[in-house]
C-alpha positions as CSV (number, residue, x, y, z in Angstrom):
1,X,59.4,80.0,-47.7
2,X,58.8,76.9,-45.7
3,X,60.4,73.8,-47.0
4,X,58.5,71.1,-48.5
5,X,59.2,68.6,-45.8
6,X,57.8,71.0,-43.3
7,X,54.6,71.4,-45.3
8,X,54.3,67.7,-45.8
9,X,54.9,67.2,-42.1
10,X,52.1,69.7,-41.2
11,X,49.7,68.1,-43.7
12,X,50.5,64.7,-42.3
13,X,50.1,66.0,-38.8
14,X,46.7,67.6,-39.6
15,X,45.6,64.4,-41.5
16,X,46.5,62.3,-38.5
17,X,44.7,64.6,-36.1
18,X,41.7,64.7,-38.4
19,X,41.6,60.9,-38.6
20,X,41.8,60.7,-34.9
21,X,39.0,63.1,-34.4
22,X,36.8,61.4,-36.9
23,X,37.6,58.0,-35.3
24,X,36.7,59.3,-31.8
25,X,33.6,61.0,-33.1
26,X,32.5,57.8,-34.9
27,X,33.0,55.7,-31.8
28,X,31.1,58.2,-29.7
29,X,28.2,58.3,-32.2
30,X,27.9,54.6,-32.5
31,X,27.9,54.1,-28.7
32,X,25.3,56.8,-28.2
33,X,23.1,55.7,-31.1
34,X,23.2,52.0,-30.4
35,X,19.8,50.8,-29.3
36,X,19.4,49.2,-25.9
37,X,19.9,45.5,-26.2
38,X,16.6,43.7,-26.2
39,X,16.2,41.5,-23.2
40,X,16.2,37.9,-24.1
41,X,12.9,36.2,-24.1
42,X,12.3,34.2,-21.0
43,X,13.1,30.5,-21.6
44,X,10.1,28.3,-21.6
45,X,9.8,26.3,-18.3
46,X,11.8,23.2,-18.6
47,X,9.6,20.2,-19.1
48,X,11.1,17.5,-17.0
49,X,10.1,14.0,-17.4
50,X,7.9,12.7,-14.5
51,X,10.0,11.1,-11.8
52,X,10.2,7.3,-11.9
53,X,7.7,5.6,-9.6
54,X,9.1,4.8,-6.2
55,X,10.3,1.3,-5.6
56,X,7.8,-0.5,-3.6
57,X,8.5,-3.9,-2.0
58,X,5.9,-6.3,-3.2
59,X,5.4,-9.1,-0.8
60,X,5.8,-12.6,-2.3
61,X,2.4,-14.1,-2.8
62,X,2.4,-17.6,-1.0
63,X,-0.3,-20.0,-0.6
64,X,-2.0,-19.8,2.7
65,X,-0.7,-22.5,5.0
66,X,-3.1,-25.2,5.9
67,X,-2.9,-27.8,8.5
68,X,-4.8,-31.1,9.3
69,X,-6.6,-31.3,12.6
70,X,-9.2,-33.5,14.3
71,X,-12.7,-31.9,14.3
72,X,-16.0,-32.7,15.9
73,X,-19.3,-31.0,15.7
74,X,-21.8,-29.4,18.2
75,X,-25.4,-30.6,18.0
76,X,-28.6,-28.7,18.4
77,X,-28.9,-29.4,22.1
78,X,-26.9,-26.2,23.0
79,X,-28.8,-23.9,20.6
80,X,-29.4,-20.5,22.1
81,X,-26.5,-20.7,24.6
82,X,-24.0,-17.7,24.4
83,X,-20.8,-18.3,22.5
84,X,-17.4,-16.6,23.4
85,X,-18.2,-14.0,20.9
86,X,-21.4,-13.0,22.8
87,X,-23.8,-14.3,20.2
88,X,-26.2,-17.2,20.8
89,X,-25.2,-20.5,19.2
90,X,-27.2,-21.3,16.2
91,X,-26.7,-24.8,14.8
92,X,-27.9,-23.5,11.3
93,X,-25.1,-20.9,11.0
94,X,-21.7,-21.8,9.5
95,X,-19.6,-21.3,12.5
96,X,-17.0,-23.1,14.5
97,X,-15.2,-23.1,17.8
98,X,-11.5,-23.2,18.1
99,X,-9.0,-22.9,21.0
100,X,-6.2,-21.2,19.0
101,X,-7.8,-19.3,16.1
102,X,-9.0,-15.7,16.7
103,X,-12.7,-14.9,17.2
104,X,-14.1,-13.5,14.0
105,X,-11.4,-15.1,11.6
106,X,-12.7,-17.1,8.8
107,X,-11.4,-20.4,7.7
108,X,-12.0,-23.1,5.0
109,X,-12.6,-26.5,6.5
110,X,-12.1,-29.5,4.1
111,X,-13.0,-33.1,5.1
112,X,-9.9,-35.1,4.4
113,X,-11.8,-38.3,3.7
114,X,-14.2,-36.9,0.9
115,X,-12.7,-33.5,-0.1
116,X,-16.0,-31.6,0.6
117,X,-15.3,-28.1,2.1
118,X,-17.1,-25.2,3.9
119,X,-16.1,-21.8,4.9
120,X,-16.9,-21.0,8.6
121,X,-16.4,-18.1,11.0
122,X,-14.9,-18.8,14.4
123,X,-17.2,-17.5,17.0
124,X,-16.6,-19.6,20.1
125,X,-13.8,-21.3,22.1
126,X,-13.4,-25.0,22.3
127,X,-13.6,-27.9,21.9
128,X,-12.3,-28.8,25.4
129,X,-11.8,-32.5,24.6
130,X,-8.2,-33.7,24.3
131,X,-7.0,-34.4,20.8
132,X,-9.7,-32.2,19.1
133,X,-8.9,-28.7,17.6
134,X,-12.2,-27.7,16.0
135,X,-15.8,-27.9,16.9
136,X,-18.1,-27.1,13.9
137,X,-21.7,-26.1,14.0
138,X,-24.2,-28.8,12.9
139,X,-24.9,-27.1,9.5
140,X,-21.2,-26.9,8.7
141,X,-20.7,-30.5,9.7
142,X,-23.5,-31.5,7.4
143,X,-22.0,-29.6,4.5
144,X,-18.8,-31.6,4.7
145,X,-20.4,-34.9,5.4
146,X,-19.2,-35.7,8.8
147,X,-22.4,-35.9,10.9
148,X,-22.5,-39.7,10.5
149,X,-19.0,-40.1,12.0
150,X,-19.0,-37.4,14.6
151,X,-15.3,-36.9,14.7
152,X,-13.0,-36.7,11.5
153,X,-9.8,-35.3,10.2
154,X,-10.1,-31.9,8.4
155,X,-7.7,-29.6,6.7
156,X,-8.2,-26.0,7.8
157,X,-7.0,-23.0,5.7
158,X,-7.3,-19.4,6.9
159,X,-9.1,-17.3,4.5
160,X,-9.5,-14.1,6.4
161,X,-7.0,-12.9,9.0
162,X,-8.7,-9.8,10.4
163,X,-10.4,-11.1,13.4
164,X,-13.0,-9.0,15.2
165,X,-12.5,-8.6,18.9
166,X,-15.6,-9.1,21.0
167,X,-16.5,-7.1,24.1
168,X,-15.3,-9.9,26.4
169,X,-11.9,-10.2,24.6
170,X,-11.3,-6.4,24.5
171,X,-11.7,-6.2,28.3
172,X,-9.1,-8.9,28.8
173,X,-6.5,-7.2,26.5
174,X,-4.9,-3.8,26.7
175,X,-7.4,-1.0,27.0
176,X,-7.8,1.0,23.9
177,X,-10.2,4.0,23.3
178,X,-13.5,3.0,21.7
179,X,-14.1,3.8,18.1
180,X,-16.7,6.5,17.4
């Protein structure tokens, strides 16, 4: 008869083999029966805060420079004559002639003696008298109260700096294609 230790050894051996078989079977079963992993839901699109506004250089607002000059006025005797802008001179319009300011620019003219002012448009060249810088139309001169004197000191301030080129000026400068 076999000895007890041999019997117990076989039983132990069988038990170990059986445990291994069950373990292998259990692992295989779990692997095969495990459901496919669910895909993760797509993350919602990231909501980013709006980008900060770009830095923009803000020009410093300065008062328009003014200067004091000697002005005269043009009477009614030259009414109808063409000005440098090509329009006929009308003493009733608020216009002026200047040797240095661009045709089409607008300026504020203030009588230094009484503080009265008027806005005029530069439409002519002149005056061509030494010591004078501005020649006002008769209507503009009346508005600031200088017709009784004829010549006076005025303060001029540019109020519009986008001059309009006339046909005669555009021919004398660099040629550019005409606007449609």
